[in-house]
A tleap script that builds the chain and sets N, CA, C and O, in Angstrom:
source leaprc.protein.ff14SB
mol = sequence {
  NMET ASN ARG THR ASP LEU HIE ILE ASP GLU
  GLY ILE GLN TYR TRP GLY GLU ASN GLU ALA
  PRO VAL PHE THR LEU THR THR THR PRO TRP
  GLY SER SER PRO THR GLY LEU SER LEU THR
  ILE GLU ASP LEU SER ASN ASN GLU THR ASP
  VAL THR SER THR LEU THR ASP GLY SER ASP
  PRO THR ALA THR GLY ASP ILE VAL THR LEU
  PRO GLN ILE SER GLY TRP LYS ARG GLY HIE
  ARG TYR ARG VAL ARG VAL ALA PHE THR ALA
  GLY GLY THR ASP TRP GLU ALA LYS ALA THR
  ILE ASP VAL ASP CPRO
}
set mol.1.N position { 110.354 92.400 102.821 }
set mol.1.CA position { 109.455 91.386 103.434 }
set mol.1.C position { 107.915 91.836 102.549 }
set mol.1.O position { 107.586 92.847 101.928 }
set mol.2.N position { 107.226 90.546 102.859 }
set mol.2.CA position { 105.991 90.167 102.328 }
set mol.2.C position { 104.917 90.962 103.903 }
set mol.2.O position { 105.374 90.979 105.046 }
set mol.3.N position { 103.933 91.357 103.640 }
set mol.3.CA position { 103.636 91.330 104.951 }
set mol.3.C position { 102.551 90.353 105.317 }
set mol.3.O position { 102.248 89.909 104.209 }
set mol.4.N position { 101.547 89.564 106.463 }
set mol.4.CA position { 101.151 88.420 106.529 }
set mol.4.C position { 100.268 88.858 107.395 }
set mol.4.O position { 100.564 89.076 108.570 }
set mol.5.N position { 98.914 89.058 106.830 }
set mol.5.CA position { 98.058 89.296 107.754 }
set mol.5.C position { 97.192 88.423 108.540 }
set mol.5.O position { 96.779 87.329 108.155 }
set mol.6.N position { 96.973 88.903 109.524 }
set mol.6.CA position { 96.386 88.125 111.051 }
set mol.6.C position { 94.745 87.997 111.168 }
set mol.6.O position { 94.342 88.993 110.567 }
set mol.7.N position { 93.997 87.517 111.481 }
set mol.7.CA position { 92.224 87.662 111.442 }
set mol.7.C position { 92.129 87.049 113.042 }
set mol.7.O position { 92.667 85.969 113.288 }
set mol.8.N position { 91.503 87.709 113.971 }
set mol.8.CA position { 91.298 87.495 115.384 }
set mol.8.C position { 90.107 86.464 115.240 }
set mol.8.O position { 89.058 86.957 114.826 }
set mol.9.N position { 90.103 84.945 115.552 }
set mol.9.CA position { 88.965 84.074 115.375 }
set mol.9.C position { 88.085 84.072 115.851 }
set mol.9.O position { 87.221 83.272 115.492 }
set mol.10.N position { 87.834 85.035 116.983 }
set mol.10.CA position { 86.686 85.064 117.283 }
set mol.10.C position { 85.334 86.175 116.364 }
set mol.10.O position { 84.121 86.244 116.564 }
set mol.11.N position { 85.975 86.702 115.637 }
set mol.11.CA position { 85.380 87.192 114.786 }
set mol.11.C position { 85.022 88.778 115.704 }
set mol.11.O position { 85.634 89.368 116.594 }
set mol.12.N position { 83.851 89.036 115.034 }
set mol.12.CA position { 83.577 90.763 115.411 }
set mol.12.C position { 83.416 91.012 117.044 }
set mol.12.O position { 82.789 90.149 117.658 }
set mol.13.N position { 83.884 92.011 117.696 }
set mol.13.CA position { 83.901 92.040 119.292 }
set mol.13.C position { 82.914 93.168 118.710 }
set mol.13.O position { 82.610 93.664 117.625 }
set mol.14.N position { 82.452 93.327 120.688 }
set mol.14.CA position { 81.151 93.787 120.166 }
set mol.14.C position { 81.674 94.660 122.039 }
set mol.14.O position { 81.852 93.960 123.035 }
set mol.15.N position { 81.800 96.093 122.051 }
set mol.15.CA position { 82.056 96.986 123.030 }
set mol.15.C position { 80.965 97.921 123.331 }
set mol.15.O position { 79.997 98.076 122.587 }
set mol.16.N position { 81.190 98.699 124.724 }
set mol.16.CA position { 79.963 99.757 124.942 }
set mol.16.C position { 80.663 100.981 124.902 }
set mol.16.O position { 81.891 100.932 124.982 }
set mol.17.N position { 79.993 102.272 124.772 }
set mol.17.CA position { 80.933 103.118 123.940 }
set mol.17.C position { 81.595 103.734 125.866 }
set mol.17.O position { 82.274 104.695 126.229 }
set mol.18.N position { 81.171 102.990 126.346 }
set mol.18.CA position { 82.352 103.422 127.522 }
set mol.18.C position { 83.558 102.733 127.910 }
set mol.18.O position { 84.497 103.145 128.591 }
set mol.19.N position { 83.370 101.588 127.348 }
set mol.19.CA position { 84.397 101.055 127.994 }
set mol.19.C position { 86.143 101.001 127.538 }
set mol.19.O position { 86.390 101.158 126.343 }
set mol.20.N position { 86.813 100.873 128.093 }
set mol.20.CA position { 88.319 100.852 127.874 }
set mol.20.C position { 89.368 100.120 128.021 }
set mol.20.O position { 90.367 100.141 128.740 }
set mol.21.N position { 88.763 99.175 126.835 }
set mol.21.CA position { 90.229 97.562 127.029 }
set mol.21.C position { 91.728 98.292 126.739 }
set mol.21.O position { 92.195 99.329 126.268 }
set mol.22.N position { 92.109 97.141 127.293 }
set mol.22.CA position { 93.764 97.282 127.089 }
set mol.22.C position { 93.607 95.724 126.396 }
set mol.22.O position { 93.417 94.636 126.940 }
set mol.23.N position { 93.768 96.089 124.981 }
set mol.23.CA position { 94.507 94.872 124.661 }
set mol.23.C position { 96.021 94.102 124.329 }
set mol.23.O position { 97.080 94.672 124.068 }
set mol.24.N position { 95.717 92.322 124.446 }
set mol.24.CA position { 97.085 92.061 124.276 }
set mol.24.C position { 96.998 90.952 123.477 }
set mol.24.O position { 96.018 90.208 123.443 }
set mol.25.N position { 98.821 90.718 122.304 }
set mol.25.CA position { 98.427 90.157 121.545 }
set mol.25.C position { 99.695 89.305 122.091 }
set mol.25.O position { 100.723 89.775 122.579 }
set mol.26.N position { 99.375 87.950 121.893 }
set mol.26.CA position { 101.116 86.566 121.801 }
set mol.26.C position { 101.480 86.264 120.780 }
set mol.26.O position { 100.910 85.376 120.146 }
set mol.27.N position { 102.478 86.877 120.346 }
set mol.27.CA position { 103.283 86.880 118.782 }
set mol.27.C position { 103.742 85.421 118.614 }
set mol.27.O position { 104.274 85.009 117.583 }
set mol.28.N position { 103.443 84.502 119.945 }
set mol.28.CA position { 104.813 83.244 119.983 }
set mol.28.C position { 104.699 82.303 118.630 }
set mol.28.O position { 105.626 81.865 117.948 }
set mol.29.N position { 102.986 82.090 118.416 }
set mol.29.CA position { 102.894 81.401 116.984 }
set mol.29.C position { 103.693 81.742 115.499 }
set mol.29.O position { 103.927 81.022 114.528 }
set mol.30.N position { 103.979 83.077 115.767 }
set mol.30.CA position { 104.554 83.806 114.693 }
set mol.30.C position { 105.637 84.054 114.855 }
set mol.30.O position { 105.985 84.450 113.743 }
set mol.31.N position { 106.876 84.134 115.794 }
set mol.31.CA position { 108.043 84.692 115.745 }
set mol.31.C position { 107.927 85.121 117.488 }
set mol.31.O position { 106.912 85.500 118.073 }
set mol.32.N position { 108.916 84.977 117.899 }
set mol.32.CA position { 109.097 85.486 119.028 }
set mol.32.C position { 110.117 87.028 119.356 }
set mol.32.O position { 111.154 87.252 118.731 }
set mol.33.N position { 109.567 87.955 120.432 }
set mol.33.CA position { 110.376 89.273 120.089 }
set mol.33.C position { 110.200 89.655 119.550 }
set mol.33.O position { 111.011 89.664 118.623 }
set mol.34.N position { 108.895 90.496 119.396 }
set mol.34.CA position { 108.258 91.046 118.467 }
set mol.34.C position { 109.080 92.764 118.230 }
set mol.34.O position { 109.559 93.492 119.099 }
set mol.35.N position { 108.985 92.996 116.662 }
set mol.35.CA position { 110.014 94.724 117.173 }
set mol.35.C position { 109.050 95.303 115.972 }
set mol.35.O position { 108.329 94.620 115.245 }
set mol.36.N position { 109.175 96.379 115.951 }
set mol.36.CA position { 108.759 97.899 114.906 }
set mol.36.C position { 106.984 97.354 115.273 }
set mol.36.O position { 106.293 96.836 114.396 }
set mol.37.N position { 106.591 97.543 116.384 }
set mol.37.CA position { 104.746 97.218 117.253 }
set mol.37.C position { 104.750 98.621 116.347 }
set mol.37.O position { 105.720 99.345 116.121 }
set mol.38.N position { 103.399 98.782 115.905 }
set mol.38.CA position { 102.640 100.147 115.525 }
set mol.38.C position { 100.875 99.626 115.899 }
set mol.38.O position { 100.427 98.494 115.712 }
set mol.39.N position { 100.187 100.709 116.408 }
set mol.39.CA position { 99.201 100.253 116.210 }
set mol.39.C position { 98.409 101.596 115.392 }
set mol.39.O position { 98.790 102.766 115.429 }
set mol.40.N position { 97.177 101.044 114.638 }
set mol.40.CA position { 96.108 101.555 113.491 }
set mol.40.C position { 95.113 101.796 114.209 }
set mol.40.O position { 95.123 100.870 115.019 }
set mol.41.N position { 94.077 102.577 114.485 }
set mol.41.CA position { 92.483 102.238 114.236 }
set mol.41.C position { 91.812 103.297 113.786 }
set mol.41.O position { 91.747 104.449 114.214 }
set mol.42.N position { 91.110 102.541 112.479 }
set mol.42.CA position { 90.481 103.441 111.618 }
set mol.42.C position { 89.087 103.112 111.792 }
set mol.42.O position { 88.769 101.925 111.872 }
set mol.43.N position { 88.035 104.214 111.874 }
set mol.43.CA position { 86.636 104.471 111.778 }
set mol.43.C position { 86.006 104.024 110.680 }
set mol.43.O position { 85.562 104.654 109.720 }
set mol.44.N position { 86.014 102.558 110.981 }
set mol.44.CA position { 85.082 102.083 109.337 }
set mol.44.C position { 83.627 102.633 108.973 }
set mol.44.O position { 83.263 102.665 107.797 }
set mol.45.N position { 82.777 103.078 110.053 }
set mol.45.CA position { 82.008 104.119 109.659 }
set mol.45.C position { 81.815 105.337 109.013 }
set mol.45.O position { 80.936 105.835 108.309 }
set mol.46.N position { 82.674 105.601 109.368 }
set mol.46.CA position { 83.372 107.001 108.742 }
set mol.46.C position { 84.630 107.625 107.966 }
set mol.46.O position { 85.261 108.665 108.158 }
set mol.47.N position { 84.777 106.424 106.855 }
set mol.47.CA position { 85.202 106.343 105.644 }
set mol.47.C position { 86.851 105.909 105.898 }
set mol.47.O position { 87.850 106.389 105.361 }
set mol.48.N position { 86.722 104.563 107.161 }
set mol.48.CA position { 88.004 104.354 107.553 }
set mol.48.C position { 88.889 105.438 107.778 }
set mol.48.O position { 90.041 105.134 107.470 }
set mol.49.N position { 88.759 106.640 108.222 }
set mol.49.CA position { 88.866 107.390 108.907 }
set mol.49.C position { 90.111 107.094 109.891 }
set mol.49.O position { 89.621 106.278 110.672 }
set mol.50.N position { 91.369 107.291 110.265 }
set mol.50.CA position { 92.541 106.991 110.972 }
set mol.50.C position { 92.136 107.958 112.087 }
set mol.50.O position { 92.116 109.189 112.055 }
set mol.51.N position { 91.681 106.765 113.502 }
set mol.51.CA position { 91.343 107.529 114.537 }
set mol.51.C position { 92.245 107.247 115.550 }
set mol.51.O position { 91.544 107.271 116.562 }
set mol.52.N position { 93.649 106.935 115.959 }
set mol.52.CA position { 94.117 105.914 116.573 }
set mol.52.C position { 94.689 107.444 117.761 }
set mol.52.O position { 94.828 107.453 118.984 }
set mol.53.N position { 94.917 108.690 116.616 }
set mol.53.CA position { 95.023 109.668 118.233 }
set mol.53.C position { 93.807 110.308 118.667 }
set mol.53.O position { 93.717 111.265 119.436 }
set mol.54.N position { 93.098 109.823 118.227 }
set mol.54.CA position { 91.394 109.977 118.989 }
set mol.54.C position { 91.250 109.656 119.623 }
set mol.54.O position { 90.886 110.319 120.595 }
set mol.55.N position { 91.488 107.580 119.686 }
set mol.55.CA position { 90.909 106.977 120.806 }
set mol.55.C position { 92.009 106.208 121.907 }
set mol.55.O position { 91.814 105.284 122.697 }
set mol.56.N position { 93.315 107.055 121.582 }
set mol.56.CA position { 94.587 106.377 122.507 }
set mol.56.C position { 95.109 108.055 122.457 }
set mol.56.O position { 94.683 109.100 121.965 }
set mol.57.N position { 96.694 107.476 123.558 }
set mol.57.CA position { 97.066 108.495 124.328 }
set mol.57.C position { 98.506 108.619 123.335 }
set mol.57.O position { 99.457 109.191 123.869 }
set mol.58.N position { 98.654 108.208 122.205 }
set mol.58.CA position { 99.365 108.581 121.428 }
set mol.58.C position { 100.476 107.348 121.101 }
set mol.58.O position { 101.111 107.189 120.058 }
set mol.59.N position { 100.503 106.611 122.203 }
set mol.59.CA position { 102.005 105.814 122.527 }
set mol.59.C position { 101.504 104.855 121.570 }
set mol.59.O position { 100.438 104.703 120.973 }
set mol.60.N position { 102.780 104.171 121.623 }
set mol.60.CA position { 103.009 102.523 120.834 }
set mol.60.C position { 102.213 101.767 121.281 }
set mol.60.O position { 101.312 102.178 122.012 }
set mol.61.N position { 102.379 100.129 120.869 }
set mol.61.CA position { 102.698 99.218 121.547 }
set mol.61.C position { 104.025 98.827 122.003 }
set mol.61.O position { 105.035 99.166 121.387 }
set mol.62.N position { 104.056 98.044 123.181 }
set mol.62.CA position { 104.848 97.456 124.033 }
set mol.62.C position { 105.339 95.976 123.713 }
set mol.62.O position { 104.724 95.345 122.854 }
set mol.63.N position { 106.063 95.588 124.150 }
set mol.63.CA position { 106.676 93.923 123.813 }
set mol.63.C position { 107.017 93.635 125.217 }
set mol.63.O position { 106.847 94.655 125.884 }
set mol.64.N position { 107.241 93.097 125.601 }
set mol.64.CA position { 107.875 92.295 127.234 }
set mol.64.C position { 107.523 90.490 126.656 }
set mol.64.O position { 106.535 89.760 126.731 }
set mol.65.N position { 109.083 90.321 126.019 }
set mol.65.CA position { 108.953 88.790 125.382 }
set mol.65.C position { 107.550 88.741 124.305 }
set mol.65.O position { 107.306 89.593 123.451 }
set mol.66.N position { 106.809 87.642 124.570 }
set mol.66.CA position { 106.178 87.133 123.029 }
set mol.66.C position { 104.526 88.189 123.254 }
set mol.66.O position { 103.575 88.274 122.477 }
set mol.67.N position { 104.709 88.773 124.440 }
set mol.67.CA position { 103.278 89.840 124.694 }
set mol.67.C position { 103.249 90.737 124.261 }
set mol.67.O position { 104.293 91.355 124.469 }
set mol.68.N position { 102.503 91.294 123.644 }
set mol.68.CA position { 102.462 92.777 122.383 }
set mol.68.C position { 101.469 92.918 123.731 }
set mol.68.O position { 100.944 91.987 124.342 }
set mol.69.N position { 101.336 94.723 124.091 }
set mol.69.CA position { 100.203 95.451 124.755 }
set mol.69.C position { 100.294 96.598 124.001 }
set mol.69.O position { 101.237 97.192 123.480 }
set mol.70.N position { 98.442 96.882 124.090 }
set mol.70.CA position { 98.583 98.170 123.293 }
set mol.70.C position { 97.994 99.436 124.345 }
set mol.70.O position { 96.954 99.140 124.933 }
set mol.71.N position { 98.240 100.028 124.467 }
set mol.71.CA position { 97.982 101.396 124.497 }
set mol.71.C position { 96.421 101.474 125.201 }
set mol.71.O position { 95.841 100.747 124.394 }
set mol.72.N position { 95.558 101.808 126.002 }
set mol.72.CA position { 94.116 101.668 126.770 }
set mol.72.C position { 93.391 102.333 125.505 }
set mol.72.O position { 94.189 102.926 124.780 }
set mol.73.N position { 92.406 102.358 125.189 }
set mol.73.CA position { 91.672 102.143 123.496 }
set mol.73.C position { 90.415 102.489 124.870 }
set mol.73.O position { 89.863 101.731 125.667 }
set mol.74.N position { 90.285 104.759 124.536 }
set mol.74.CA position { 88.511 104.874 125.367 }
set mol.74.C position { 88.129 105.750 123.933 }
set mol.74.O position { 88.808 105.759 122.906 }
set mol.75.N position { 86.774 106.516 124.185 }
set mol.75.CA position { 85.756 107.523 123.159 }
set mol.75.C position { 85.196 106.716 121.936 }
set mol.75.O position { 84.992 107.192 120.819 }
set mol.76.N position { 85.005 105.560 122.281 }
set mol.76.CA position { 84.495 104.719 121.221 }
set mol.76.C position { 83.191 105.437 120.538 }
set mol.76.O position { 82.591 105.919 121.498 }
set mol.77.N position { 82.551 105.706 119.490 }
set mol.77.CA position { 81.801 105.967 119.721 }
set mol.77.C position { 80.365 105.212 119.255 }
set mol.77.O position { 80.560 104.575 118.220 }
set mol.78.N position { 79.289 105.134 119.630 }
set mol.78.CA position { 78.228 104.622 119.678 }
set mol.78.C position { 77.669 104.151 118.492 }
set mol.78.O position { 76.900 104.978 118.003 }
set mol.79.N position { 77.759 103.299 117.966 }
set mol.79.CA position { 76.728 102.715 116.942 }
set mol.79.C position { 78.078 102.869 115.528 }
set mol.79.O position { 77.940 103.152 114.338 }
set mol.80.N position { 79.058 102.607 116.175 }
set mol.80.CA position { 80.684 102.960 114.935 }
set mol.80.C position { 81.223 101.185 114.866 }
set mol.80.O position { 80.842 100.329 115.664 }
set mol.81.N position { 81.979 100.999 113.951 }
set mol.81.CA position { 82.392 99.721 113.875 }
set mol.81.C position { 84.106 100.487 113.620 }
set mol.81.O position { 84.441 101.530 113.057 }
set mol.82.N position { 84.517 99.932 113.983 }
set mol.82.CA position { 86.323 100.214 114.007 }
set mol.82.C position { 87.094 99.055 114.115 }
set mol.82.O position { 86.784 98.047 114.749 }
set mol.83.N position { 88.183 99.255 113.422 }
set mol.83.CA position { 89.141 98.325 112.744 }
set mol.83.C position { 90.172 98.738 113.626 }
set mol.83.O position { 90.448 99.937 113.574 }
set mol.84.N position { 90.948 97.876 114.602 }
set mol.84.CA position { 92.250 97.830 115.001 }
set mol.84.C position { 93.367 97.051 114.346 }
set mol.84.O position { 93.251 95.827 114.399 }
set mol.85.N position { 94.439 97.552 113.732 }
set mol.85.CA position { 95.396 96.454 113.407 }
set mol.85.C position { 96.717 96.904 113.872 }
set mol.85.O position { 97.220 97.940 113.435 }
set mol.86.N position { 97.290 96.162 114.739 }
set mol.86.CA position { 98.845 95.860 114.815 }
set mol.86.C position { 99.607 95.197 114.423 }
set mol.86.O position { 99.626 93.968 114.491 }
set mol.87.N position { 100.853 96.347 113.640 }
set mol.87.CA position { 101.732 95.385 112.770 }
set mol.87.C position { 102.761 95.235 113.954 }
set mol.87.O position { 102.629 95.822 115.028 }
set mol.88.N position { 104.048 94.183 113.569 }
set mol.88.CA position { 104.763 93.868 114.015 }
set mol.88.C position { 105.918 92.912 113.042 }
set mol.88.O position { 105.632 92.333 111.994 }
set mol.89.N position { 106.795 92.930 113.475 }
set mol.89.CA position { 108.034 91.906 112.515 }
set mol.89.C position { 108.375 91.019 113.752 }
set mol.89.O position { 108.706 91.498 114.836 }
set mol.90.N position { 108.265 89.683 113.497 }
set mol.90.CA position { 108.927 88.351 114.499 }
set mol.90.C position { 109.071 87.861 113.291 }
set mol.90.O position { 108.706 88.285 112.194 }
set mol.91.N position { 109.950 86.418 113.782 }
set mol.91.CA position { 110.629 85.570 112.981 }
set mol.91.C position { 110.914 86.149 111.221 }
set mol.91.O position { 110.740 85.688 110.092 }
set mol.92.N position { 111.257 86.970 111.620 }
set mol.92.CA position { 112.132 87.232 109.764 }
set mol.92.C position { 110.622 87.942 108.975 }
set mol.92.O position { 110.557 87.922 107.746 }
set mol.93.N position { 109.670 88.438 109.661 }
set mol.93.CA position { 107.857 88.184 108.585 }
set mol.93.C position { 107.838 89.638 109.102 }
set mol.93.O position { 108.393 90.176 110.059 }
set mol.94.N position { 106.890 90.151 108.003 }
set mol.94.CA position { 106.035 91.385 108.571 }
set mol.94.C position { 104.905 90.940 108.956 }
set mol.94.O position { 104.327 90.547 107.943 }
set mol.95.N position { 104.208 90.768 109.941 }
set mol.95.CA position { 102.420 90.591 110.390 }
set mol.95.C position { 101.672 92.024 110.608 }
set mol.95.O position { 102.035 93.148 110.956 }
set mol.96.N position { 100.301 91.340 110.183 }
set mol.96.CA position { 99.606 92.600 110.405 }
set mol.96.C position { 98.440 91.840 111.374 }
set mol.96.O position { 97.756 91.070 110.701 }
set mol.97.N position { 98.066 91.889 112.802 }
set mol.97.CA position { 96.811 91.363 113.075 }
set mol.97.C position { 95.664 92.175 112.894 }
set mol.97.O position { 95.937 93.344 112.618 }
set mol.98.N position { 94.678 91.946 112.957 }
set mol.98.CA position { 93.524 92.809 112.917 }
set mol.98.C position { 92.458 92.399 113.820 }
set mol.98.O position { 92.425 91.206 114.121 }
set mol.99.N position { 91.594 93.172 114.295 }
set mol.99.CA position { 90.150 93.222 114.979 }
set mol.99.C position { 89.317 93.785 114.742 }
set mol.99.O position { 89.593 94.983 114.790 }
set mol.100.N position { 87.717 93.479 114.316 }
set mol.100.CA position { 86.846 94.650 114.189 }
set mol.100.C position { 86.072 94.706 115.376 }
set mol.100.O position { 85.858 93.678 116.019 }
set mol.101.N position { 85.669 95.723 115.697 }
set mol.101.CA position { 85.653 96.060 116.722 }
set mol.101.C position { 84.137 96.795 116.539 }
set mol.101.O position { 84.290 97.896 116.009 }
set mol.102.N position { 82.317 96.409 116.910 }
set mol.102.CA position { 81.472 96.972 116.741 }
set mol.102.C position { 81.055 97.687 118.600 }
set mol.102.O position { 81.247 97.140 119.686 }
set mol.103.N position { 80.481 98.991 118.298 }
set mol.103.CA position { 80.306 99.657 119.404 }
set mol.103.C position { 79.008 99.774 119.685 }
set mol.103.O position { 78.455 100.491 118.852 }
set mol.104.N position { 78.131 99.279 120.692 }
set mol.104.CA position { 77.043 98.949 120.848 }
set mol.104.C position { 75.974 100.202 120.361 }
set mol.104.O position { 76.105 101.413 120.539 }
set mol.105.N position { 75.180 99.664 119.871 }
set mol.105.CA position { 74.269 100.937 119.149 }
set mol.105.C position { 72.988 101.690 120.472 }
set mol.105.O position { 72.241 102.614 120.151 }
savepdb mol mol.pdb
quit
């Protein structure tokens, strides 16, 4: 299967260094009951280093119906830019949703 990329419409998101959001993603427009969930967080300010295990507890996203919930993300570094990527399969297609996070300088 080919992967289809999705980018959030809101553009770059801005967070404070001490914020610890829990993101959710509704997959209804692309298909119900997503499977094969995975999360990757890259530090774009540090050569796209994978920092998933540093910023989360290492658990995978979970799905209830069409709602994907990511593990809590914390430990952002001030002045860094991150890419949050959520991969899943829905409606017979592999998808990857991406968001860019800037942490207050």
